C-alpha positions in Angstrom: 91.5 104.2 120.1 94.3 105.6 118.1 95.1 108.2 120.9 95.7 105.6 123.4 98.9 104.3 121.8 99.5 107.8 120.0 98.7 110.5 122.7 99.8 113.6 120.1 96.8 112.3 117.9 94.4 113.7 120.3 95.4 117.1 119.8 94.7 116.9 116.0 91.6 118.3 114.5 89.1 116.0 112.5 90.6 116.7 109.1 94.1 116.0 110.4 92.9 112.7 111.6 91.2 112.0 108.3 94.7 113.0 106.6 96.5 110.8 109.0 94.0 107.4 108.3 94.4 107.9 104.7 98.2 108.1 104.7 98.2 105.0 106.8 95.9 103.4 104.4 97.9 104.2 101.2 101.0 102.8 102.7 99.1 99.7 103.6 98.0 99.3 100.3 101.0 99.6 98.9 102.6 97.0 101.4 99.7 94.6 100.3 100.9 94.9 96.7 103.9 93.1 97.7 101.8 90.2 97.6 101.2 90.4 93.7 103.5 88.9 91.2 106.2 91.4 90.5 109.9 91.5 88.9 112.7 91.1 91.7 113.1 94.2 94.0 110.4 96.1 92.1 108.5 96.8 95.3 106.7 99.8 97.0 109.2 99.1 99.9 111.4 102.2 99.6 108.6 104.3 98.4 106.4 103.6 101.7 109.6 104.7 103.8 110.2 107.6 101.5 106.7 108.7 101.6 105.8 107.9 105.3 109.0 110.1 106.2 107.9 113.2 104.2 104.2 113.3 104.9 103.7 112.1 108.3 104.0 114.7 111.0 104.7 112.3 114.0 108.2 111.1 113.8 107.2 107.9 115.9 104.4 107.0 113.5 106.3 107.6 110.4 108.6 105.1 111.5 106.2 102.7 112.9 103.7 102.5 110.1 106.1 101.7 107.3 107.9 98.8 109.4 104.8 97.5 110.5 103.4 97.2 106.9 106.6 95.5 105.9 106.3 93.1 108.7 102.7 92.1 108.1 103.5 91.8 104.2 106.5 89.7 105.2 104.7 87.5 107.3 102.2 86.6 104.4 104.9 86.0 101.9 107.0 83.9 104.3 104.5 82.0 105.6 102.0 81.6 102.7 103.4 82.5 99.3 106.8 80.8 100.0 105.5 78.5 103.0 107.2 75.5 101.1 110.7 76.8 101.1 110.5 76.6 104.9 110.3 74.6 107.9 107.7 76.2 110.4 106.6 79.6 110.7 108.9 82.3 109.8 108.9 85.6 111.9 111.8 87.1 110.1 114.1 86.0 107.2 117.9 85.9 107.5 119.2 89.4 107.1 116.0 91.0 108.1 117.6 93.4 110.4 119.7 94.9 107.6 116.5 95.2 105.3 114.5 96.8 108.3 117.6 99.3 108.9 117.3 100.2 105.0 113.7 101.1 105.6 114.3 103.2 108.8 117.2 104.9 107.0 115.0 106.1 104.2 112.4 107.1 106.7 115.2 109.2 108.6 116.3 110.8 105.2 113.0 111.6 103.5 112.2 114.9 105.3 115.6 116.2 104.4 115.5 115.2 101.0 111.8 115.9 100.5 111.5 119.3 102.2 108.7 120.4 99.7 106.9 117.6 97.5 108.0 117.9 93.8 108.7 115.7 90.9 112.5 116.6 91.7 112.6 116.0 95.4 110.6 112.6 94.7 113.3 111.5 92.0 116.1 112.6 94.3 115.0 110.8 97.2 114.1 107.5 95.4 117.5 107.6 94.2 119.2 108.1 97.4 116.9 105.8 99.2 117.4 103.1 96.7 121.1 103.6 97.0 121.2 103.6 100.9 119.1 100.5 100.9 121.0 98.6 98.4 124.2 99.5 100.5 122.7 98.3 103.6 121.1 95.1 102.6 123.5 93.6 100.7 126.3 94.7 103.3 124.1 92.2 105.4 123.9 89.7 102.6 127.8 89.7 102.6 128.3 89.8 106.4 125.9 87.3 107.2 126.4 84.8 104.4 128.8 82.3 103.5 128.6 82.8 99.8 131.0 85.7 99.9 134.5 85.7 101.3 134.9 88.2 104.5 137.2 90.5 102.5 137.0 93.9 100.3 136.9 91.5 97.5 134.1 89.5 98.7 132.0 92.7 99.6 132.7 94.3 96.1 131.7 90.8 94.5 128.4 90.8 96.6 127.5 94.4 95.7 128.4 93.4 91.7 126.3 90.3 92.0 123.2 92.6 93.4 123.2 95.4 91.0 120.7 93.7 88.5 118.4 94.4 91.6 119.4 98.0 92.2 117.9 99.1 89.3 114.7 97.2 89.9 114.8 99.1 93.3 115.1 102.6 91.8 112.3 101.9 89.2 110.1 100.6 92.4 110.8 103.9 94.4 110.0 106.1 91.3 106.7 104.3 90.2 105.5 103.3 93.5 106.8 107.0 95.0 105.2 108.6 92.0 101.9 106.9 92.6 101.6 107.4 96.2 102.6 111.0 96.5 100.5 111.8 93.3 97.5 110.1 95.0 98.2 111.8 98.2 98.3 115.2 96.4 95.2 114.5 94.4 93.1 113.5 97.6 94.5 116.5 99.5 93.6 119.0 97.0 90.4 117.5 95.8 88.8 115.3 98.5 90.2 116.3 102.0 90.7 119.9 101.1 88.4 122.1 103.3 85.3 123.6 101.2 85.1 126.9 101.0 81.9 129.3 101.7 
């Protein structure tokens, strides 16, 4: 089934397919955790993007899976959890293009920042990813909203007002990224590793 939409999957062996399926399930599980109560911006969004960019072999799928996971979680959040705050069905929130752009940017940066999975590279990618997402998403808030003047002063005020959320983004990237990369390593070495003998 997957190979119809993703032709290069047909060239993978059974172990690679199991690995890919595990990575996809891990990303979807992280996205589903957004539905649980959490502090503002303490989410797996950045970690999902960094993880996908670092461990998925196909460039197309590494962008597609975190974006689809985010989209599905957004649909549930906007139309079930926060349904009382909107009129009608919500496909995308205002400024979604900047949020999804931040996710795509983190996927793009991940293989450059995480050449080898290590605590140091995950921390670095978490910090850089959070900064990129912060800059893009809040630029979108400033550009698309009426709350801040369309001037350098307004942009600085927008970024200043968002600083409290930035720390939670960093922490979310570190905690969820650490968990995702840790679980991935554990499964790779203990469960999916080929048996000798």
